[in-house]
C-alpha positions, 0 to 999 in steps of 0.5 A: 055293468055301469050306465057309462059302460053300457053307453060305451058299448052302444057306441062301439056297436054303432047303435043310435045315441042322443046328443046328450049321451054323446056329450056325456061320453066325450066329457068322460074321456077328457074332451071339453067344449071348445066352441058352441055355435048354434046347433054345432058344438066342437069338442077338443082335447089336448093334442087330439083332433077336434070333434064337431057334432050337430046337436039339433037332431034326436039321434046322432048321425052315423058319421058322428057316432064313428067320430066318437068311436074313434075318440074312445079307441084312442 
């Protein structure tokens, strides 16, 4: 199992991840940075809803992990 697979499994299991890990996995699934304002970064993908994450915390919040999980499952 690769590091990326382990990270995806962590997200699917709703375990805490860092903002760097969140960015890596979103980039892997084809999302790109649409807007960067202070501590908020919005990621987007063609014909998909945008995901806005707050990145000034050590770990992502539950609702943010849920958004990333939904993006993976699409």
